[in-house]
C-alpha positions in Angstrom: -2.5 -3.1 -44.6 -1.7 -3.0 -40.9 1.2 -5.3 -40.0 1.6 -4.1 -36.4 -1.2 -6.4 -35.3 0.6 -9.5 -36.7 3.9 -8.5 -35.2 2.5 -7.8 -31.7 0.7 -11.1 -31.7 3.8 -13.0 -32.6 5.8 -11.1 -30.1 3.2 -11.9 -27.4 3.3 -15.6 -28.2 7.1 -15.5 -28.0 7.1 -13.9 -24.6 4.5 -16.3 -23.3 6.6 -19.3 -24.5 9.7 -17.8 -23.0 8.0 -17.3 -19.7 6.6 -20.8 -19.7 10.0 -22.3 -20.5 11.6 -20.2 -17.7 9.0 -21.4 -15.2 9.8 -25.0 -16.2 13.5 -24.5 -15.7 13.0 -22.7 -12.4 10.7 -25.4 -11.1 13.1 -28.2 -12.2 16.0 -26.4 -10.5 14.1 -26.0 -7.3 13.0 -29.6 -7.4 16.5 -30.8 -8.1 17.9 -28.8 -5.2 15.2 -29.9 -2.8 15.6 -33.6 -3.7 19.1 -33.9 -5.0 21.0 -32.1 -2.2 19.6 -34.1 0.8 19.7 -37.3 -1.2 23.4 -37.0 -2.1 24.3 -35.8 1.4 22.5 -38.9 2.8 24.4 -41.1 0.3 27.7 -39.6 1.5 26.6 -40.3 5.1 25.8 -43.9 4.3 29.0 -44.4 2.3 31.2 -43.0 5.2 29.4 -44.9 7.9 27.8 -48.2 6.8 29.2 -48.5 3.3 32.8 -48.1 4.4 32.5 -51.1 6.7 31.0 -53.4 4.1 32.9 -52.2 1.0 36.1 -50.3 1.1 35.9 -49.5 -2.6 33.8 -46.4 -2.4 36.2 -43.8 -3.9 34.3 -43.3 -7.2 30.9 -43.3 -5.5 32.0 -40.6 -3.0 33.5 -38.5 -5.8 30.3 -38.8 -7.8 28.1 -37.8 -4.8 30.4 -34.8 -4.1 30.2 -33.6 -7.7 26.4 -33.9 -7.6 26.3 -31.8 -4.4 28.4 -29.2 -6.1 26.0 -29.2 -9.1 23.0 -28.7 -6.8 24.6 -25.4 -5.6 24.3 -24.0 -9.1 20.5 -23.9 -8.9 20.4 -20.4 -7.4 22.6 -19.1 -10.2 20.4 -20.7 -12.8 17.2 -19.3 -11.2 18.8 -15.8 -11.0 19.6 -16.0 -14.8 16.0 -16.9 -15.6 14.5 -14.2 -13.3 16.7 -11.3 -14.1 19.3 -11.1 -16.9 21.2 -8.5 -14.8 21.9 -11.1 -12.1 23.0 -13.7 -14.6 26.5 -15.0 -14.1 26.8 -17.0 -17.3 30.5 -17.8 -17.2 30.4 -19.1 -13.6 27.2 -21.1 -14.4 28.7 -22.6 -17.5 31.9 -23.5 -15.7 30.1 -25.3 -12.9 27.8 -27.1 -15.3 30.7 -28.1 -17.6 32.7 -29.4 -14.7 29.8 -31.3 -13.2 28.7 -32.9 -16.4 32.2 -34.0 -17.2 32.6 -35.4 -13.6 29.3 -37.4 -14.0 30.6 -39.0 -17.2 34.1 -39.5 -15.8 33.2 -41.2 -12.5 30.5 -43.3 -14.2 33.0 -44.5 -16.7 35.5 -45.3 -14.0 33.0 -47.4 -12.1 31.9 -49.2 -15.2 35.5 -49.9 -16.3 36.5 -51.2 -12.9 33.5 -53.5 -12.7 34.1 -54.7 -16.3 37.7 -55.6 -15.4 36.6 -57.3 -12.2 34.2 -59.5 -14.1 36.1 -60.2 -17.3 39.6 -60.2 -16.0 39.5 -61.1 -12.3 43.1 -62.1 -12.0 44.3 -58.8 -13.3 41.8 -57.0 -11.1 43.1 -58.8 -8.0 46.7 -58.3 -9.0 46.6 -54.5 -8.8 46.3 -52.6 -5.6 43.0 -50.9 -6.0 43.7 -47.9 -3.7 46.7 -47.2 -5.9 44.8 -46.4 -9.1 41.5 -45.2 -7.7 42.7 -42.0 -6.1 44.6 -40.8 -9.3 41.5 -41.7 -11.4 39.2 -39.9 -9.0 41.4 -36.8 -9.1 41.8 -36.8 -12.9 
């Protein structure tokens, strides 16, 4: 009984599936960079020009846009990892992804908590100087 035919068929299917998943990741990274970077830069532009005049409470939004811009710079590292394993910088890529995913959650929680306090406890919200707690929360 010849088992080499079965193993080569399974091996070929594995490599085709791996190539397909790599192409999906590469395409999504390229799309994310092409759409996300200009969009977040435009958001920062709007927040610093028009948004700052209307609403001075843009600290968390600016921080979230900045972290998303930093995340979009990891796309070339991710593409290099999927194209050639010799060019892969796994530790740097994992570090940036971990920081950016943590920053997304952190800033979104800060915005939600601030708006919750503003709606449910308006007197407490107005009592505290908002610039006083926003910067330490954005830095932490």
